[in-house]
N, C-alpha and C positions, 0 to 999 in steps of 0.2 A: 560270738555271736555266729551264728548260723549263714555261710555264704551264698548269696542271692545275687539276681542279675544286678540289681539298681548298686549292693554294696560293691560289687566288683568294678561298676563305673565309676561311681562317685570314689573310690580310691585312685584310680586312673585321673580322674578329673582334676582330683588333689595334684597329683604328681607332676598335672601337665598345662598347669594352669594357662600357663606363659602361651603355649601353643594353641590354647582353646582360647584366649584372647584375641589373639593373633588371626586366626578365622573366623572369629565372629566377625571384626569390623573388616576384616576383608572380604568377606559377605556383606555384611551390611553397606558397604561402597559400592560394591557391584550391585547389587540390586538395585539400589539409588540409579546409577547409572543407566541401566538396562530401563527404566521406568524415563529416566532423560530422554534418551535419545527417540522414541516415539515422539513425546512432548516438542522436541526441538523441532521436528519434521512440520509440525503446525508454522514454526516462525518462516520454514521454509515456502509454506504456502502463503504465508499474506508476501512475504515478498517476491514472489514470483506474480501472484492475481492479483496484489492489491486491495486482497482483504482482510481485514481483521475480525477479531473476535474476542466479546470480553471476559469469556472465561481462559483464553489463553493468556489475557493480561493479567488475571492472577497470579502466573507461574513468573511472574517478570521479578519476583524475589532471588529466582538463580543469578545467579553472576553471570553475564554474559549473556543471557537469555533476551536481553534486547539490542539485540544487535543492529547496528544503523544501515550496515548493507551487506550485500552476499558476499564477498568475501570475507566481509568479518562473522557472515553466520558459517561459512565454509572452514573458517579456521577453529569455531566453538565445536562444530559438528566432530572434526574429525581429532579432536581434543576427547570430547567425550569416547569416542571409539577408543582411540589410545590407551584411555587410562580405564576404559571397560576391558580393555584386553589387558593392562598389565592387574590390575584386581580379579579380572576371572581368573589367570594364570596361579596367582598369588593365596587366592583360595582354594581351588582345586589343590595346590601342590599343599596346603596347610591339611585340608581334609583328606589326604592319600598320606599323610605322615602320621595324624591322627590315626587311620585303622590300620598303619603298619607297626605302629608304636603300641597299640592296642592287643594284636597280634602277637609283638615280642614279647610284653607283660605277661598273657596271659599261657600262650606256650610253653615257656619258661617256669609259670606257675604250676602249670599242668604237670611238666616235665617234674617239677622237682616234689609235688606231689605224690606220683605216681611212685617215686623212689622210697617214700613213705607207708604207703599201701601195703597193709601185714600180708603175711606169706598165705594167710586162710585164704583172705580172697582172690590170690595169685592161683593157687592149687584148688580153688573152687570156680571161680571163672575161666583161667587160663589166660596168657598174658597177652595175646593178640588183640582179645577185644578193646583194652584199654591201650597199648600204644598203638595201636593203627586207625581206630574207628574216627579221631578226633579230629584228623587231617581235613575232612571236609568241612568238619563243624568250624574250622577257626575260620575259614572261606567264609561261609553265611554270618557268624558273628561281624568280622569284618563289614561285611556290607551292611549289616545289619547298624552298625556303629556310623559307619560313613553314607550310610541313603538314608539310614532309616529312622535316624536322630538329626546327625550336622545339615544333611542336605536338605531330610526334610524339612525343619526349622526355619531353612533359609528361605525354603519354598512357599511355605505359610508366610513369612514376612514380605516375599514378592507381591505375592497372590493379596496378600492384603491390600498390600500398597495401590496397587493395581486396582482393585475393587475402591477403594477410597478415591483416587482419579477418576475413576467414571463416577462413579455418586458424586463428582464435583461436577461432572456435564447431564447427568441424568439418573437421580435418584433409583427410579421404577428399575432400569437398566443393571445397577448392580445390584440390586434387591433380586433380581430374575436371576441374577450368575451365579448370587450367593446358594438360592434356591438349587439349582441345577447341582451344585457343587455338595449340597448335602442330602439330595437324593441318589448320586450317582457313590458316594463313600457308605448309604447304609446298602445299594444295591451290593456293592463291590466285599463288603462286610461278612453279608450273606454266602456269596460265592467262596471268600477267603475261609469260612468254617470248615466246608466240605474239604478244602485245599488242606487244610491243616492236619484232618486224620490222615489223609494218602499220603502226605510229606513225612508225618513222622513212622507211616508202614513201609515206605519208600526207605528211608534213613535203617533200619533196625534192619531189612532185609540187606541192606548195601553194608551194615557193620556187619552181618554175618558171613557175609560173601567172605570178607577180606579174613575175618577170625577163623575157616575154615582152609584158605589159602595159606595162609598162613604157617596154621599145624600143618597142614598136610607138607608144605615144603622143608618144614625143617624136620618133618620127619622123610625125607624125599629118598634116604637109603633101604629104607623098610618098605617104603614103598616100592620101590626098583627089585628089590631083592625078593619079593614074593608077588611079584607081576600084579599088582594091583593095579594098573592103569583104569582097566575097562571100569572096575567098581564106581572108583572115584571119580574118572571124568561122567558116570551117571550120576552120584549126587549132587556133583557142580551142575549138572544141566537141570538136576531138577529144582535147586537153587537158585538157578539163572532165570527159568522159566518163571517160577513163584517171582522173581522179579522184576522180570519182562511185562506180565499181567498188571504189578501194581504201577509199573511205570506207562503203561497204557492207561490206565485211571489217570494218573498224576498228568498227562499230555493233554488226556481230554479237557478237565479243570481248569489248567494254565492256558492251553489254547484259548478256551472259551473268556477267562479271562483277558487275556492280551489283545482278543480279537474286539471284546464287549467296550475297551477302552477308549481306542480309536472313536469307535460309534458313539459313547458319551459323548467325548468332546465336537464331534462332529455335530448331533443331532441341539445342543448345546448350541451351536455356531446359528443353527439355523431356525431355534425360537428365538435368539435374538435378532437375526434378521428379519426374520417375520415381525418381531415387534416393533423394527423400524419402520419396517415399510408401511404396516399398520399406522402407525402417529404417521408419515411420511405423507398416507393417502389422507388424512383429517384436519391435515395442515397441525396438527399437534404437535409437531417433533421438533423439539425443543434444541436438537443439536443439526447444526449444516457447518458447510465451507470448512475451515484450519480446525474444528472442535472433532468434526465427523472424522476427518482424515486421524487426528489422535488418536481418536476412538477406535475405527478397526487395526489402526497399528499396534496398541496396546493388547488388544486379543487376539492378534496373531501372534505378537510378541509371549504371550501368556498361556499360548495353548500348549507347547511342549512342556512347559511347568507344571501346568494341571493335571497333564497327562501322569508326568512323573509322580505328581502326588497322588493321585489315586492309585498306580501301582505300590503303592508304596506298603499298602498291608500284605502282600507279598511277602516284600522281604522282613516285614513282623516278622510274621507266622512262622518263616524259615527260621529267623534269630531265634526266637522264644525256643523250636525245638533246638538247636544248637544248644543255648544257654542250658535248658532242663538239663539236657543228654552230660553235658560238663559239670555241672553244679552238682548231680549225682556224684562223679568220678569225684569231687572235692569233700562230698560228703563221708564217703567209703571211711572204715575203719584205719587208722594211719598209728603207727610207732613214732617211739620217742616223743611221747606226749609227757611225760615225767621229763625232771631237768637233770640234764649231765652232770655224774659227779668223777672226779679223777680218782678213783680209786685201783689200788693194788690189790687187785683178788686174788693173786694165787699166794698172799698169804693168806688166807682165809681156808676153811674147809671147805671141800663143796660137797654136799649132803643133799641127797636125795631122800625123799621121803613119803613113804605112800604113796609114790607117783604111779596114775594111771594114766592114760592117753589112747583116744581110739578117733580115729580118721573118722570126718565128717561123712555120712550114707553108708557107715557100715558099721555092724553090731558087734563085730570081735575087737577086742582090745588088743591093741601092740604092748602094751606095756599095763600089766596088771600087780598095782600094790610094790613098786620095785623099791625096796630100801638100799642103799648103797653110800658110802664116804669115800671120796679123794682128797687124802692128805696133799697138803702143799708142798709144792717141791718135791714131790717123788714121780716114780713113772708106774702107771696104772693101765693095767690091759682089762677092756673088756671083751670077753669071746664070747660068739655065738652066731650059729647057723645063718644063712641067708634067710631073712624074714623075721629075724627076733629082735630088730629094734635098732641095730647100731645106727643106722643115719637119723632115726629119731631120736636118736641119743643127744647126737648132734645141736639138731633144732632145736631140742626142747633146753639145753646148756645155754646155747647163744640167745635164747630167746626167739627163733624164726616163730615157735608154736608155744600154747604155755599148754599145759598140764588140765587134762579134765577133771581130777583130783589130785588131793594131795601137794605140797611144796617143794621148790627147790630153794635151797639156801647157801649162799657165800657167806660163810659163817653163821654170826646171827641175825644177816640181813637177808629177807625172803627177795630170788629175781622178781618177784611182782611190784617190788615196789624201788626198782634199781629202771633205769630207762634202756631202750635196746643198744644205744649207742653205748653207756657205760659199762655195758656187758660185752659189749665185743671190742672194745678199744682195750681189752684184755686177753683177747683171745685168738688164734691163729689156727687155720684148719688147714690141711691137706686132702684134699677129698675128691675124686671127680664126682660128685656133686656139687661142686663149686668150680666151674670149668673158668678157661683163662677168656680174657676179652680183649681187644685191643687191635689196632692194625700191626705191631711189630712187636718183638721181646721185649721191649723197653716199656712199652705202654702196658704190658702184660705182667710187668713186674712191679710195678713202683706207680706211685699218683704227682709227681709233681718232679718239676723239670731242673733240679738243684745239679750245678755240676759233680758235687759231693756225692749226690747219690747215685748219678751217673758211673763215676768210678765204682763206687762199692759195687753198686748190681754189674758191672762187670766182672771187677776181683772173684765176686762168689757165682757167678756162672762160669767163669774160668776153670773155678778150683772145681766145683760139683761135676764140670764136664773131663775133666782129663783123662776117666780113665774110657772114654767114650771115642768111638771110631771118626776118622776126622770127617767123612760126609755126614755125620749125623749133628757135628758140633753145633750151635747157634752164637750167631751175634746179636747184639741188641737191637741193628736193625731188620733182623733176619722177619719175614712177615707170618704170620701164624694161620692165616685163614680164618674161618668164621668159629668162634668160640673154640681155635686151634687144631682145628679140622685139617691145616698144612704137616700136622708136626703126629709124629709117632707115640707111644703111648709112653714108651721110656722119655723120650725128648718132654713130652705131658708133666709126666710126674715130675721131672729136675726140675722144670720150671715153675713147676706149685711150691716146690719145696725152697726153691728160691723167695719166691712172694712173700712166703711163710716167715724166715728167718730173718729176712730186710726189715719187715715189721718190727724184730725186737719182742715182740707183744709176751708176758709171763707164763699165757697159758699155751698151748701148742697140741694140737689135737690132731693124731696120724691115723688117717682109715688106709689099712692095711698096706703099711709103711714100708715095706721093703719090695712089695709086686711090682714086674714090670721093670727093674733096675738089675743092672747085671752085677755079678759078684762083690766088683771090685767097687761099683758105685756103693753097692750096697756097706761093703767097710766102711768106705770113704763116710758115708753118712754115720753110722753107727758110732764110728769115735765123736764124730762133731757133737753128736746127739750125748754121749756120754760124758764130755766137756760140760755141756751146757746144763745136764740132770739138775745138779747144786741149786741153780738159779732160776729152774724152769719148770712149772707141772706139767709134765707131759703123760696125754690120754693117747694109750693106743688103743686102736680099733680093729679086730679080725675075727677070721673063723676058724683059725685054729692057732696053735701057739708060739708066738715070735720066740724065731732064736737071736741070741746076740745082745738082747737089751738087757740090763741090769730091772729086774721087773719085781718093784717093791707090794703091791699086791693084786690080784687077778679075780676078776668079777665075772661070772658066766648070766649072759643073758638071756 
């Protein structure tokens, strides 16, 4: 089933039904108490001035409403105030928890989804657009759930009760208020259609700026080396000016909406006063005394709720924009749609049959009808100068990309029938195209916190660094910087070998296996790999013959 806004909301509601019920009931009692306070003040009017109202008598079914004296009334009144305080707190806390829980669920689902997006999408679109743009959208969606759904339903319930109570005093007055609300909603709906278009353009412009900044800062070394400060500042200012122009249009419409809402509520209040004034002049006013006081207090207490309800259309529009953006991300092509199978692929031949591959938006193919076979538990060298497709070979074999034509098979099974996880469970890679990440060396090498794993990582790291200078030797707690920026090329290579060897995967791919390592470390690794060659399939990729390995087959790219 394709994801949509209501599927996501329904899924959340089923998982948090207890919290939703709690919030609903606290909101119900909070609203009832909000209406009861103005009604109770009518009793104060009776006790203070000795007047009574048959309409107020209709509410004496409420416990303690028929207080016999002023002291009892005060106890009743302050009890209402305290209860309203408690229920309002619980209700607001419940709404906030719903918003935070929904954001948490959506945030985690988005990250898991982004990890599964195919590499073609990342190559074509760039990672920044997907990793950065939804931070503001989550806030809009949280606001949509809190204020656009939960609080709006509560406000509608409160306004409905208030109109019913007002109708008990004067049906025509209740009808006037209802008509005013409907007309106001239509006016704001028309304004929000304009707001939607501007908001969408504003969000897209902001996303573009985030992606631009992310790309430039990731390439900061190149930018500085070639003194590209001025052209990049110029490009940024151009984007900034576009966002500013859109922002002015957005501010114009949003200011109109925010200014017109109080004007609408005050106009409605003026119409109500006109009705009451005309009715009193004609001596046809059905409301007087305590009833009139209750009516005035009810209208005053519901005006802020009415304003909030009229403003909710803004929340809906902005929330819908954010939902549509994030749902588009959920709909992007994903990996691992096939079932995971725990297969030992190193026992099978790896066969490339008439494989063609051409990158999108290019006409020249990287591979054209390439045919090769890699025998299991052998050492194979793929040799070719830069640009002949060594990195592309790795991506095709590990199913980061799929061939344009032809097939890649593990034994008799085509890679297209295997999930990406099944294939990669068998392949470890040492290549600069697969950078290190994490806060420190340990996080860059392993993905669990078992003590035995830490011990193995420490021993292997020490073993591979035994011929390195003391000042270059790393510890598990050493900071590596952003994608290993704090490390030398030799340190990065050693850590990549550690990461690959610790996984103990049966197929080992080594790009430029000895480059950037000193002679003694090269010999150490050659001996280790020689000892492993009878159990593992080793694939070497380099632009020249690699000495020191016992190579079973050479293929030229």
